Every structure is written in C-alpha cells, then in structure tokens.
TORMAR-721187 format. One record per residue (C-alpha): y negated, z, x; residue in one letter. Coordinates in pm, whole numbers, plus 32768, in hexadecimal, padded with zeros to 4 digits. Layout:
residues N
- py, pz, px, type
- Y, Z, X, A
...
***
This chain:
residues 335
- py, pz, px, type
- 802E, 7FCD, 803A, X
- 7E66, 800D, 806D, X
- 7DE3, 80F1, 8116, X
- 7CCF, 813E, 8022, X
- 7E1D, 8177, 7EEF, X
- 7EE1, 824B, 800D, X
- 7DC9, 8340, 7FF4, X
- 7D4D, 833C, 7EAC, X
- 7EEB, 8351, 7E5B, X
- 7EC0, 84C8, 7F4D, X
- 7DAA, 8563, 7E82, X
- 7E7B, 853D, 7D1E, X
- 7FB3, 85DB, 7DAA, X
- 7E76, 8706, 7E5D, X
- 7E03, 8714, 7CEA, X
- 7F75, 872B, 7C5F, X
- 7FAB, 8867, 7D5D, X
- 7E9A, 8902, 7CE5, X
- 7EBC, 8A00, 7BFA, X
- 7CF4, 8A34, 7C03, X
- 7C8F, 8A29, 7A75, X
- 7B90, 89A2, 7A58, X
- 7B1E, 8854, 7B24, X
- 79C4, 88FA, 7B8C, X
- 79EF, 89B5, 7CB1, X
- 7992, 8939, 7E0E, X
- 7B36, 8974, 7E5E, X
- 7BD4, 8865, 7DC4, X
- 7AE4, 876A, 7E3E, X
- 7B04, 87AD, 7F98, X
- 7C6E, 87E5, 7F9C, X
- 7CB7, 867C, 7F03, X
- 7BD8, 85D1, 800B, X
- 7C84, 868E, 810C, X
- 7DDB, 8620, 80C3, X
- 7D35, 84C9, 8049, X
- 7CA6, 84B2, 81E9, X
- 7E2F, 84E7, 822E, X
- 7EBB, 8406, 812E, X
- 7E04, 8300, 820D, X
- 7E3F, 8363, 8377, X
- 7F6E, 82D1, 837F, X
- 7EEE, 8153, 839A, X
- 7E3F, 8188, 8495, X
- 7F36, 80D3, 8534, X
- 7EEA, 7FB0, 84D0, X
- 7D7C, 7FC6, 8617, X
- 7F1B, 7F69, 86D0, X
- 7EC0, 7E42, 8639, X
- 7D93, 7DB2, 8709, X
- 7E65, 7DFF, 8845, X
- 7F68, 7D6D, 8814, X
- 7FAB, 7CB1, 86B5, X
- 8122, 7C55, 86FB, X
- 8181, 7DE7, 8749, X
- 80AB, 7E90, 864A, X
- 81A2, 7DC1, 8553, X
- 82BF, 7DB7, 8614, X
- 8327, 7F66, 86A8, X
- 819E, 8007, 8662, X
- 8154, 7F77, 84F3, X
- 81C9, 80A4, 83E4, X
- 828D, 81B1, 8511, X
- 81FD, 82A6, 85A4, X
- 80ED, 82C2, 84BC, X
- 81D1, 82B4, 83C8, X
- 82DB, 837F, 841E, X
- 836E, 84BA, 832E, X
- 83FA, 856B, 8489, X
- 82AB, 853D, 8507, X
- 81AF, 85D2, 83DF, X
- 81AD, 86F7, 8473, X
- 80FF, 86A1, 85EA, X
- 7FE9, 8587, 8504, X
- 7F98, 86FC, 841A, X
- 7F90, 87A3, 854F, X
- 7EBB, 8687, 85DD, X
- 7DA3, 866B, 84E8, X
- 7DE2, 8805, 8498, X
- 7D4A, 8812, 85F2, X
- 7C1A, 86E4, 85EC, X
- 7BBB, 87EB, 849F, X
- 7B68, 8918, 8576, X
- 79E3, 88B4, 859E, X
- 79D1, 88D8, 8434, X
- 7985, 8A83, 83C2, X
- 7A5B, 8A28, 828F, X
- 7B66, 89BF, 8349, X
- 7B83, 8AC1, 8443, X
- 7B9F, 8BE9, 8339, X
- 7CB4, 8B09, 82B0, X
- 7D65, 8AA8, 83CD, X
- 7EC7, 8ABC, 8303, X
- 7E3A, 8A2D, 8175, X
- 7DD9, 88C7, 829D, X
- 7F07, 88C1, 830A, X
- 7FDE, 88D8, 81A0, X
- 7EB0, 87C8, 810C, X
- 7ED6, 86FC, 8243, X
- 807D, 86ED, 8242, X
- 806B, 8678, 80FE, X
- 7F5F, 858B, 80EB, X
- 804E, 84F8, 81EC, X
- 818D, 84F4, 8121, X
- 80E0, 8459, 7FD1, X
- 80C5, 835C, 8105, X
- 820F, 82EB, 813F, X
- 82A8, 82CB, 8016, X
- 8174, 81BD, 7FA7, X
- 81EE, 80ED, 808E, X
- 8368, 810B, 8065, X
- 82E0, 8043, 7ED9, X
- 82AF, 7F1D, 8001, X
- 8353, 7E15, 8084, X
- 830A, 7E68, 8203, X
- 836F, 7F9B, 81C0, X
- 8381, 80F5, 82C0, X
- 83F3, 8167, 83E7, X
- 8467, 82A7, 8305, X
- 850B, 8352, 846B, X
- 8462, 82C7, 8588, X
- 84CF, 8327, 8686, X
- 861C, 834F, 8646, X
- 8638, 8228, 85BC, X
- 859C, 80FC, 85A2, X
- 85F2, 809B, 8428, X
- 851D, 8032, 8350, X
- 8583, 807E, 81A3, X
- 84BA, 7FD3, 80F2, X
- 84B7, 7FAE, 7F22, X
- 8410, 7EBB, 7F0D, X
- 83E6, 7EAE, 7DBA, X
- 8237, 7E8E, 7DBA, X
- 8172, 7DD4, 7E99, X
- 80A1, 7E41, 7FDD, X
- 7F49, 7E46, 7ED8, X
- 7F91, 7ECD, 7D46, X
- 7E66, 7ED4, 7C96, X
- 7F1A, 7F64, 7BA2, X
- 7FB1, 808B, 7C46, X
- 7E49, 80AF, 7CE0, X
- 7DA0, 80AC, 7BB9, X
- 7EA0, 81C7, 7AD8, X
- 7E1D, 8276, 7C2C, X
- 7CDF, 827D, 7C28, X
- 7CB7, 8278, 7AA3, X
- 7D4F, 83CE, 7AB3, X
- 7C70, 8451, 7BC2, X
- 7B5C, 83F1, 7ADC, X
- 7BEF, 84CC, 79BE, X
- 7BB8, 85D1, 7A6C, X
- 7A68, 8606, 7A53, X
- 7AC4, 865C, 78E4, X
- 7BEF, 86EE, 78E8, X
- 7CF5, 87C8, 7998, X
- 7D06, 8743, 7AF7, X
- 7E83, 87B7, 7AEC, X
- 7EE9, 8730, 79B9, X
- 7E0A, 85C9, 79B9, X
- 7EC8, 85C0, 7B17, X
- 8038, 861F, 7AE1, X
- 802D, 8521, 7992, X
- 7F4E, 8433, 7AA3, X
- 809C, 8454, 7B58, X
- 81AB, 845C, 7A56, X
- 80FC, 82EE, 7991, X
- 810D, 828C, 7B38, X
- 82B1, 82DD, 7B10, X
- 82FF, 820D, 79FB, X
- 8239, 80D2, 7A59, X
- 82F1, 80E0, 7BC1, X
- 8448, 8125, 7ACF, X
- 83D3, 7FCD, 7A2A, X
- 8381, 7F24, 7B7D, X
- 84EF, 7F87, 7BFC, X
- 8582, 7F2E, 7A9A, X
- 84B7, 7DE8, 7A9D, X
- 854D, 7D96, 7C50, X
- 86AD, 7DC9, 7BAC, X
- 867B, 7CD1, 7AAB, X
- 85E8, 7BCC, 7BB3, X
- 8726, 7BC1, 7C69, X
- 87F4, 7BD8, 7B1E, X
- 8736, 7A3C, 7AEE, X
- 87A0, 7A1F, 7C50, X
- 88E0, 7A66, 7C21, X
- 8926, 7980, 7AC5, X
- 889D, 7832, 7B9A, X
- 897B, 78CD, 7CDD, X
- 8A83, 7982, 7C55, X
- 8B61, 79B5, 7DB6, X
- 8A8A, 79FE, 7E82, X
- 8A28, 7B65, 7ECC, X
- 891D, 7AF9, 7FCD, X
- 87ED, 7AF5, 7EEF, X
- 869B, 7BE0, 7ED5, X
- 8567, 7BFE, 7DE8, X
- 841F, 7C2B, 7E9C, X
- 82C4, 7CA9, 7DC2, X
- 81ED, 7BEA, 7DB6, X
- 8032, 7BD6, 7D8B, X
- 7F6D, 7C3E, 7C44, X
- 809C, 7C62, 7B27, X
- 81F6, 7D44, 7B87, X
- 828A, 7C27, 7A9C, X
- 824F, 7B25, 7BD6, X
- 83B6, 7B2D, 7CDB, X
- 8404, 7A6D, 7DFE, X
- 8553, 7A1A, 7E16, X
- 862B, 79E5, 7F26, X
- 876E, 794B, 7F6B, X
- 87EC, 799F, 80C6, X
- 88EA, 78A5, 8164, X
- 8952, 78BB, 82E0, X
- 8840, 778C, 835D, X
- 8740, 7783, 8269, X
- 86F0, 782A, 8128, X
- 8685, 7782, 7FBD, X
- 8542, 783B, 7EF7, X
- 84C9, 7842, 7D96, X
- 838F, 78D0, 7CBE, X
- 83F8, 7983, 7B8B, X
- 8345, 7A1D, 7A8C, X
- 83B6, 7AEF, 7993, X
- 82E4, 7A8F, 789A, X
- 8302, 79C2, 778B, X
- 82BF, 784C, 7867, X
- 8162, 77E3, 77AC, X
- 80BC, 7948, 7818, X
- 8105, 792B, 7994, X
- 7F74, 7906, 79E8, X
- 7FE7, 788B, 7B59, X
- 80C6, 775F, 7B39, X
- 818E, 7787, 7C39, X
- 8260, 7850, 7BC7, X
- 831F, 780E, 7A91, X
- 8436, 78BF, 7991, X
- 8561, 78BB, 7A1E, X
- 85D6, 778B, 793B, X
- 855B, 7694, 7A1C, X
- 852F, 7726, 7B86, X
- 84CC, 7646, 7C59, X
- 85BD, 7691, 7DD9, X
- 8513, 760B, 7EF7, X
- 860A, 7650, 8036, X
- 8589, 76C5, 818E, X
- 8622, 76B5, 82C7, X
- 860D, 77A0, 83F5, X
- 862A, 7644, 8529, X
- 8589, 753B, 83FF, X
- 8624, 741E, 8370, X
- 85FD, 7302, 8455, X
- 872B, 72DC, 855E, X
- 8687, 725F, 8659, X
- 859E, 7350, 8690, X
- 8658, 746D, 8662, X
- 86BF, 74A4, 879E, X
- 8571, 74DD, 8813, X
- 851B, 75D9, 86F0, X
- 8655, 769F, 8776, X
- 85E1, 76B5, 88A7, X
- 84A0, 7739, 8841, X
- 8547, 7804, 8743, X
- 8633, 78BB, 8828, X
- 8502, 78CE, 895C, X
- 84E4, 7A62, 89EE, X
- 83A1, 7A24, 8997, X
- 83C4, 7A21, 880B, X
- 84CD, 7B6E, 8819, X
- 83E0, 7C51, 8759, X
- 839B, 7B5D, 864D, X
- 850F, 7B3E, 85FE, X
- 851A, 7C87, 85EE, X
- 843A, 7C8F, 8502, X
- 8488, 7BB2, 844B, X
- 857A, 7BD6, 82F7, X
- 858C, 7A9B, 8287, X
- 84D3, 79A4, 8381, X
- 84C1, 7837, 8357, X
- 83F6, 7710, 8419, X
- 8260, 76E2, 83BC, X
- 8207, 75C8, 8495, X
- 8264, 74CA, 8576, X
- 80DC, 7487, 8625, X
- 80FF, 734E, 8720, X
- 7F9B, 7337, 8801, X
- 7F44, 725A, 895E, X
- 8097, 7300, 8A4E, X
- 80B1, 742E, 896F, X
- 819B, 748E, 8850, X
- 8193, 75F9, 8744, X
- 828C, 766B, 86D1, X
- 8217, 7764, 85A8, X
- 8303, 784D, 84D9, X
- 82D5, 7922, 83D8, X
- 8385, 7A33, 8309, X
- 8390, 79E1, 8178, X
- 836B, 7B56, 80E7, X
- 8205, 7AD9, 814E, X
- 81F6, 7991, 8088, X
- 8153, 796D, 7F9D, X
- 8125, 7820, 7ED2, X
- 7FC5, 77D2, 7EB8, X
- 7F3E, 788F, 8042, X
- 7F67, 782D, 81A2, X
- 8081, 7950, 8207, X
- 7FBE, 7A5B, 82D5, X
- 80FA, 7A6D, 83CB, X
- 813B, 796C, 84B4, X
- 8198, 7947, 8627, X
- 821B, 7862, 86F5, X
- 824F, 777D, 8845, X
- 8120, 7697, 88D4, X
- 8227, 75A1, 89E1, X
- 8130, 74F5, 8AF4, X
- 81A3, 744B, 8C4F, X
- 8322, 7522, 8C1F, X
- 8283, 7683, 8BEE, X
- 828C, 770E, 8A95, X
- 8179, 782E, 8A37, X
- 8188, 78F1, 88E3, X
- 8086, 78D7, 881F, X
- 8001, 7920, 869D, X
- 7F47, 78B1, 857A, X
- 7E2D, 7962, 8533, X
- 7E03, 79D9, 83AA, X
- 7D61, 7926, 82B6, X
- 7D60, 77C6, 83C2, X
- 7E21, 7697, 83B8, X
- 7E2D, 768F, 8517, X
- 7D75, 7772, 85E6, X
- 7E3B, 77F0, 86D8, X
- 7E44, 792C, 87CB, X
- 7F24, 7920, 88E2, X
- 7FE2, 7ABA, 895A, X
***
C-alpha cells in the first residue's frame, strides 16, 4: 500500500485501542500522530532506489524495514529519535509501544499486495503475499479517511473499531473475488494447476489472469461485473476473454539464442530473482548496439507502460545492464 494509507491506518489502529471516552483530549491525537509516523517509517527503504534501483527491487524493498522480527529494533530507534521531545522523555514506554503498534500495522497492508514482504528477514528472504489488493487501493484508503473524519464527532474507539470491521469485510470480499477469478481461469484451462489471479487498480472486480507454461505465459484481463459495465475496455467478461501469449525468450526463433544469452547474463541475476513472471518486453536495435529488455507481468497493465523494465545492451561484443526509466518509452539508465 502507499505510505499515506499506512500512516492513516496506523492512526485508526491507535484510536481502536484508546479507552478515553471522548475525542476532545489532546492525548488521542498525539498518540495517533506518533503511531501514524511509525506506520509510515518502513517505507523509508524507498531511499534505496536512488542508490541502486535493481538491488532495491530484489533485496532491499520490503525486507529489513518490513520484518516482523526486527520491529523491536526499529521501535527502539524511533523512540530514541523522539527523546528531544519533552513529552516523549516522560513517556518512553508509551512511545515505544505506539511505535511497535505503528510498525506492526504496516505489515498486513503490504502483505495484501502482489509484491509481498520478507516477513521473517533476515532468517529467510522468502517473500509472502496474499495478492488480493493492488498497490494503491482507493476504496481501502477511502474507508480509512471516512473513519478518521467521523472520529471528530463520535466516540473514537467505537468509530475506529467499526471502520476496522468494515475494512475486514472489504478484504474478505476481495478474497472471494480472487477465488471467483481463479475459477474463471480454471474453467478456461481445466487441466492446468499453475493459474494466478492478480488484483488490478480502479476496481476490485478487475483481475489479471495468468496461466504459466514452461516457456511462456497466457494472460487475460477479466472484469467480474456484467460485461457492459466494464469501464476500461481491456477488461472483459468471462465469456469473451482475450488471451494473449507472452514469451520469455520471444517468439522469433532466429533471435532466441541472443535473447537467452542476455537473460542468463550474470549482471541480470538480481532481476531474475525479482521477477515472478518474467517476459521479453522489447528488442531494440541501434547503430552498432542491441538492447534486450525484460519485464514482470505482475506490473503490466493494459493501458500503461510497465514501471520495471531491465535488460542487457550489447555493443562490440560487450554486455552492459540498463533499465528503462519509468514513464518513458526509450530513456535508459546504465546500472
């Protein structure tokens, strides 16, 4: 989830645990602010993108700062940083507890997305993901904002608990919709066991269906609503799905050895570790240079340029890793 949603969710969690009878006291807003800041802290790992974009994706993002095992360490660090504040020096245990709550509230929200989190880092680097919510979920955020708005006039604990209950119902609905999307894919490919349904933006009824094969993937964009209600035309009803094949090594036999050489290159190892559904994005030929780009189907949308596109460029028999910058067609950056 986005950082603002994390901060707001942490504040709601604090209100749900606060036993004060009214919202008029300064104590609750103060506690909510502390927890909200702590809930936003794990996303500080985004700074790693400016150091090395590929290492950020493969190793740094949602690892150390998102580890359940390291929460006590990060809470202690945040408490230490708050000590110049007089109130914090007098309430160290409270600050520490609120920071733990904020950090803990961050983890389940990122667990909902396809990227997932390395929950037990550094013991294991396995990434866990439920993949039922998109990276930015406007409906989820709206429920939190409305909950915080109602805290101004109603008993905060009751409102916060009600908001969390509504969020639980919304997430349960998303889980059921994912199950329904997988059933649609299973009807299309009854013999396949490697089927995936990934959430899409704008609507919980939109899903990306992926059928994984040994050398390629078949992809379709599904709308679980009535077919005429799909706002974005790329998302179709289950009766008229448009399946498209994506190859890792391309579908041009003559270029396959060159593409395979680029894909297996040691400089691209971290991208191979990062990508769950890697496919060939594009092959570019410049004067005296060939660039072979790859992307991950988890981050491909039918109407946007993929954000993560990494590849190898060959010039005079020498390979060099590059990335295509976000929101650009061909602007590249050597790594």
